[in-house]
MDAnalysis code that builds the backbone (N, CA, C; Angstrom):
import MDAnalysis as mda
import numpy as np

u = mda.Universe.empty(354, n_residues=118, atom_resindex=np.repeat(np.arange(118), 3), trajectory=True)
u.add_TopologyAttr("name", ["N", "CA", "C"] * 118)
u.add_TopologyAttr("resid", np.arange(1, 119))
u.add_TopologyAttr("resname", ["MET", "HIS", "THR", "THR", "GLY", "SER", "PHE", "SER", "ALA", "ARG", "HIS", "CYS", "ALA", "GLY", "ALA", "TYR", "ARG", "TRP", "ALA", "HIS", "VAL", "THR", "SER", "GLU", "LEU", "ARG", "GLU", "LEU", "ALA", "GLU", "ALA", "ARG", "SER", "TYR", "SER", "ASP", "ILE", "ARG", "GLU", "GLU", "PHE", "TRP", "ASP", "VAL", "LEU", "MET", "ALA", "PHE", "GLN", "LEU", "TRP", "THR", "PHE", "ALA", "VAL", "THR", "GLY", "VAL", "ASP", "PHE", "PRO", "LEU", "VAL", "LEU", "THR", "ARG", "ARG", "HIS", "HIS", "TRP", "LYS", "PHE", "GLU", "ARG", "ARG", "ARG", "SER", "ALA", "TRP", "ARG", "ARG", "ILE", "PHE", "GLU", "SER", "GLU", "GLY", "LEU", "VAL", "PHE", "ARG", "THR", "ARG", "TYR", "LEU", "VAL", "ASN", "GLY", "SER", "ASN", "HIS", "ALA", "LYS", "ALA", "TRP", "LYS", "VAL", "ALA", "ALA", "ALA", "LEU", "GLU", "LEU", "ALA", "ARG", "SER", "ASP", "GLN"])
u.atoms.positions = np.array([
    [181.676, -78.294, 93.577],
    [180.871, -77.128, 93.878],
    [180.833, -76.211, 92.657],
    [179.664, -75.715, 92.359],
    [179.510, -74.810, 91.227],
    [179.854, -73.381, 91.634],
    [180.399, -72.669, 90.677],
    [180.638, -71.242, 90.889],
    [179.684, -70.469, 89.993],
    [179.565, -69.189, 90.270],
    [178.675, -68.361, 89.452],
    [179.127, -68.356, 87.994],
    [180.429, -68.337, 87.784],
    [180.950, -68.315, 86.417],
    [180.684, -69.599, 85.655],
    [180.932, -70.747, 86.290],
    [180.720, -72.019, 85.599],
    [179.235, -72.262, 85.345],
    [178.392, -71.906, 86.306],
    [176.957, -72.084, 86.126],
    [176.440, -71.165, 85.026],
    [176.898, -69.928, 85.027],
    [176.482, -68.960, 84.021],
    [176.874, -69.415, 82.614],
    [178.084, -69.928, 82.482],
    [178.553, -70.388, 81.169],
    [177.723, -71.568, 80.662],
    [177.282, -72.429, 81.568],
    [176.545, -73.628, 81.170],
    [175.055, -73.366, 80.943],
    [174.463, -72.471, 81.707],
    [173.012, -72.342, 81.702],
    [172.460, -70.996, 81.249],
    [173.277, -70.002, 81.065],
    [172.765, -68.659, 80.772],
    [173.120, -68.222, 79.362],
    [172.292, -67.365, 78.829],
    [172.506, -66.867, 77.469],
    [173.190, -65.505, 77.517],
    [174.329, -65.443, 78.123],
    [175.036, -64.171, 78.242],
    [174.900, -63.603, 79.644],
    [175.288, -62.367, 79.784],
    [175.300, -61.725, 81.096],
    [173.884, -61.565, 81.649],
    [173.755, -61.851, 82.920],
    [172.477, -61.640, 83.603],
    [172.252, -60.150, 83.762],
    [171.062, -59.711, 83.450],
    [170.710, -58.299, 83.588],
    [169.867, -58.114, 84.845],
    [169.805, -56.870, 85.327],
    [168.988, -56.560, 86.494],
    [167.529, -56.924, 86.217],
    [167.109, -56.853, 84.965],
    [165.733, -57.214, 84.597],
    [165.428, -58.666, 84.956],
    [166.434, -59.548, 84.878],
    [166.222, -60.937, 85.284],
    [165.889, -61.015, 86.770],
    [166.612, -60.246, 87.567],
    [166.388, -60.254, 89.018],
    [165.002, -59.716, 89.341],
    [164.630, -58.589, 88.739],
    [163.321, -58.006, 89.038],
    [162.186, -58.891, 88.538],
    [162.400, -59.593, 87.450],
    [161.390, -60.524, 86.955],
    [161.162, -61.643, 87.972],
    [162.242, -62.162, 88.525],
    [162.111, -63.215, 89.546],
    [161.467, -62.666, 90.819],
    [161.799, -61.434, 91.183],
    [161.169, -60.816, 92.356],
    [159.661, -60.680, 92.151],
    [159.268, -60.322, 90.948],
    [157.845, -60.201, 90.621],
    [157.149, -61.553, 90.772],
    [157.780, -62.610, 90.283],
    [157.203, -63.947, 90.407],
    [157.100, -64.367, 91.875],
    [158.089, -63.999, 92.682],
    [158.034, -64.298, 94.108],
    [156.863, -63.568, 94.759],
    [156.663, -62.311, 94.397],
    [155.557, -61.530, 94.970],
    [154.198, -62.103, 94.584],
    [154.120, -62.742, 93.429],
    [152.851, -63.300, 92.952],
    [152.608, -64.729, 93.438],
    [153.624, -65.366, 94.019],
    [153.490, -66.752, 94.487],
    [152.482, -66.821, 95.627],
    [151.673, -67.872, 95.635],
    [150.613, -68.004, 96.644],
    [150.774, -69.202, 97.561],
    [151.388, -70.263, 97.091],
    [151.542, -71.451, 97.936],
    [152.956, -71.479, 98.524],
    [153.101, -72.228, 99.591],
    [154.411, -72.352, 100.230],
    [155.442, -72.904, 99.243],
    [155.064, -73.926, 98.489],
    [156.023, -74.520, 97.551],
    [156.409, -73.531, 96.451],
    [155.446, -72.729, 95.974],
    [155.766, -71.716, 94.962],
    [156.666, -70.629, 95.538],
    [156.383, -70.222, 96.769],
    [157.210, -69.199, 97.416],
    [158.635, -69.707, 97.572],
    [158.787, -70.953, 98.032],
    [160.112, -71.542, 98.201],
    [160.849, -71.611, 96.861],
    [160.148, -72.054, 95.837],
    [160.757, -72.169, 94.505],
    [161.205, -70.802, 93.991],
    [160.331, -69.822, 94.103],
    [160.656, -68.483, 93.608],
    [161.750, -67.815, 94.437],
    [161.806, -68.097, 95.741],
    [162.876, -67.553, 96.570],
    [164.233, -67.986, 96.036],
    [164.362, -69.287, 95.717],
    [165.631, -69.789, 95.202],
    [165.927, -69.218, 93.822],
    [164.884, -68.990, 93.009],
    [165.098, -68.345, 91.712],
    [165.636, -66.927, 91.896],
    [165.075, -66.185, 92.859],
    [165.540, -64.817, 93.138],
    [166.993, -64.848, 93.588],
    [167.300, -65.730, 94.529],
    [168.662, -65.806, 95.052],
    [169.658, -66.145, 93.945],
    [169.306, -67.106, 93.101],
    [170.200, -67.475, 92.024],
    [170.355, -66.336, 91.024],
    [169.254, -65.704, 90.650],
    [169.324, -64.595, 89.697],
    [170.208, -63.473, 90.241],
    [170.064, -63.184, 91.527],
    [170.877, -62.133, 92.121],
    [172.365, -62.497, 92.091],
    [172.682, -63.750, 92.379],
    [174.081, -64.186, 92.347],
    [174.656, -64.102, 90.933],
    [173.879, -64.529, 89.952],
    [174.358, -64.495, 88.571],
    [174.488, -63.066, 88.062],
    [173.581, -62.195, 88.480],
    [173.680, -60.777, 88.117],
    [174.930, -60.166, 88.746],
    [175.186, -60.495, 90.012],
    [176.375, -59.984, 90.695],
    [177.641, -60.406, 89.958],
    [177.686, -61.663, 89.511],
    [178.831, -62.139, 88.733],
    [178.949, -61.345, 87.428],
    [177.820, -61.125, 86.752],
    [177.841, -60.409, 85.477],
    [178.350, -58.982, 85.649],
    [177.995, -58.358, 86.749],
    [178.368, -56.951, 86.981],
    [179.809, -56.818, 87.475],
    [180.211, -57.718, 88.377],
    [181.526, -57.573, 89.011],
    [182.611, -58.440, 88.390],
    [182.217, -59.565, 87.783],
    [183.198, -60.501, 87.253],
    [183.818, -61.388, 88.318],
    [183.371, -61.233, 89.565],
    [183.898, -62.046, 90.659],
    [183.202, -63.404, 90.639],
    [183.995, -64.447, 90.476],
    [183.476, -65.813, 90.391],
    [183.495, -66.439, 91.775],
    [182.340, -66.566, 92.395],
    [182.263, -67.083, 93.760],
    [181.384, -68.328, 93.806],
    [181.481, -69.106, 94.894],
    [180.646, -70.305, 95.004],
    [179.165, -69.962, 94.927],
    [178.446, -70.716, 94.140],
    [177.016, -70.487, 93.950],
    [176.239, -71.151, 95.077],
    [175.387, -70.388, 95.726],
    [174.561, -70.901, 96.812],
    [173.201, -71.274, 96.241],
    [172.919, -72.577, 96.196],
    [171.617, -73.051, 95.756],
    [171.448, -74.484, 96.221],
    [170.210, -74.924, 96.291],
    [169.948, -76.292, 96.724],
    [170.237, -77.261, 95.582],
    [170.491, -78.497, 95.943],
    [170.715, -79.531, 94.925],
    [169.477, -79.669, 94.038],
    [168.306, -79.592, 94.672],
    [167.045, -79.698, 93.933],
    [166.937, -78.596, 92.883],
    [167.339, -77.392, 93.248],
    [167.261, -76.267, 92.320],
    [168.277, -76.430, 91.185],
    [169.450, -76.929, 91.512],
    [170.452, -77.176, 90.478],
    [169.927, -78.182, 89.460],
    [169.293, -79.253, 89.962],
    [168.791, -80.277, 89.048],
    [167.630, -79.776, 88.206],
    [166.909, -78.783, 88.696],
    [165.849, -78.170, 87.890],
    [166.461, -77.605, 86.603],
    [167.602, -76.953, 86.718],
    [168.250, -76.375, 85.543],
    [168.869, -77.442, 84.660],
    [169.387, -78.514, 85.256],
    [169.917, -79.612, 84.437],
    [168.793, -80.279, 83.644],
    [167.631, -80.483, 84.270],
    [166.478, -81.063, 83.558],
    [166.031, -80.146, 82.427],
    [166.024, -78.845, 82.690],
    [165.631, -77.901, 81.636],
    [166.601, -77.967, 80.467],
    [167.883, -78.063, 80.766],
    [168.885, -78.143, 79.701],
    [168.644, -79.377, 78.835],
    [168.351, -80.509, 79.464],
    [168.052, -81.741, 78.719],
    [166.801, -81.579, 77.873],
    [165.780, -80.944, 78.430],
    [164.534, -80.722, 77.688],
    [164.783, -79.835, 76.472],
    [165.581, -78.790, 76.636],
    [165.894, -77.915, 75.507],
    [166.625, -78.676, 74.413],
    [167.534, -79.532, 74.801],
    [168.250, -80.334, 73.785],
    [167.273, -81.180, 72.968],
    [166.313, -81.801, 73.648],
    [165.301, -82.618, 72.948],
    [164.454, -81.744, 72.018],
    [164.050, -80.579, 72.488],
    [163.233, -79.668, 71.672],
    [163.994, -79.284, 70.407],
    [165.245, -78.899, 70.566],
    [166.039, -78.477, 69.410],
    [166.293, -79.647, 68.461],
    [166.594, -80.822, 69.001],
    [166.813, -81.999, 68.155],
    [165.567, -82.331, 67.346],
    [164.390, -82.196, 67.957],
    [163.150, -82.504, 67.245],
    [162.901, -81.528, 66.097],
    [163.515, -80.358, 66.169],
    [163.386, -79.357, 65.106],
    [164.570, -79.379, 64.139],
    [165.497, -80.318, 64.357],
    [166.665, -80.419, 63.492],
    [167.672, -79.306, 63.712],
    [167.703, -78.760, 64.917],
    [168.601, -77.655, 65.238],
    [169.583, -78.063, 66.323],
    [170.691, -77.347, 66.381],
    [171.703, -77.576, 67.412],
    [171.421, -76.611, 68.559],
    [171.331, -77.149, 69.764],
    [171.055, -76.317, 70.936],
    [172.304, -75.555, 71.369],
    [172.136, -74.280, 71.638],
    [173.166, -73.423, 72.223],
    [172.487, -72.595, 73.309],
    [173.133, -72.473, 74.447],
    [172.570, -71.722, 75.558],
    [172.241, -70.288, 75.153],
    [172.999, -69.733, 74.233],
    [172.795, -68.326, 73.838],
    [171.410, -68.068, 73.233],
    [170.692, -69.136, 72.855],
    [169.352, -68.942, 72.300],
    [168.298, -68.702, 73.378],
    [168.653, -68.897, 74.624],
    [167.678, -68.768, 75.711],
    [167.644, -67.356, 76.282],
    [167.576, -66.383, 75.419],
    [167.593, -64.983, 75.871],
    [166.363, -64.609, 76.687],
    [165.294, -65.368, 76.562],
    [164.074, -65.087, 77.327],
    [163.911, -65.990, 78.537],
    [164.947, -66.751, 78.861],
    [164.884, -67.632, 80.021],
    [164.820, -69.089, 79.611],
    [164.952, -69.952, 80.611],
    [165.092, -71.380, 80.325],
    [163.843, -72.205, 80.593],
    [162.748, -71.570, 80.953],
    [161.537, -72.330, 81.265],
    [160.845, -72.760, 79.970],
    [161.100, -73.996, 79.562],
    [160.560, -74.519, 78.304],
    [159.065, -74.816, 78.374],
    [158.474, -74.693, 79.557],
    [157.023, -74.902, 79.695],
    [156.244, -73.701, 79.176],
    [156.927, -72.610, 78.915],
    [156.275, -71.405, 78.392],
    [156.479, -71.367, 76.873],
    [155.382, -71.530, 76.154],
    [155.439, -71.669, 74.690],
    [156.125, -70.492, 74.020],
    [155.902, -69.292, 74.509],
    [156.512, -68.121, 73.869],
    [158.036, -68.140, 74.006],
    [158.559, -68.735, 75.096],
    [160.007, -68.838, 75.260],
    [160.581, -69.855, 74.282],
    [159.855, -70.940, 74.061],
    [160.290, -71.956, 73.096],
    [160.285, -71.364, 71.690],
    [159.213, -70.679, 71.339],
    [159.109, -70.085, 70.004],
    [160.238, -69.084, 69.756],
    [160.528, -68.254, 70.742],
    [161.586, -67.245, 70.593],
    [162.955, -67.903, 70.448],
    [163.226, -68.932, 71.233],
    [164.520, -69.622, 71.163],
    [164.694, -70.310, 69.812],
    [163.645, -70.968, 69.348],
    [163.730, -71.649, 68.051],
    [163.880, -70.659, 66.905],
    [163.193, -69.531, 66.993],
    [163.306, -68.512, 65.946],
    [164.735, -67.968, 65.891],
    [165.306, -67.713, 67.045],
    [166.688, -67.222, 67.098],
    [167.645, -68.262, 66.532],
    [167.448, -69.518, 66.876],
    [168.307, -70.585, 66.372],
    [168.202, -70.729, 64.865],
    [166.974, -70.667, 64.363],
    [166.780, -70.796, 62.907],
    [167.471, -69.670, 62.146],
    [167.440, -68.469, 62.695],
    [168.089, -67.350, 62.022],
    [169.607, -67.427, 62.128],
    [170.094, -68.208, 63.081],
    [171.540, -68.310, 63.324],
    [172.172, -69.516, 62.616],
    [171.379, -70.540, 62.328],
    [171.958, -71.789, 61.792],
    [171.722, -71.961, 60.311],
])
């Protein structure tokens, strides 16, 4: 079972901020299909749990579906491939704008941060 602390260390670029939670809430409000609403609901729940861990330091069991967990594992693998193709070493700390590699601006920002760091 994953805890908020172990998940945060593996998938997050530092402490979750309240802005992460509100960003996910905004995406939930904009969702139009049932599948999008379901997906965004789990994103909100996870963001809230990770923010709670960041604020309190209390490491508790993370509540999320297996499908949602694997979404983050797939993203981590995709980021590794992206960084390898650029000759860079992937570090979670470069994902300050989030882990959705389908958004070009997030990829550009992560690569720029990595290049300045390596």
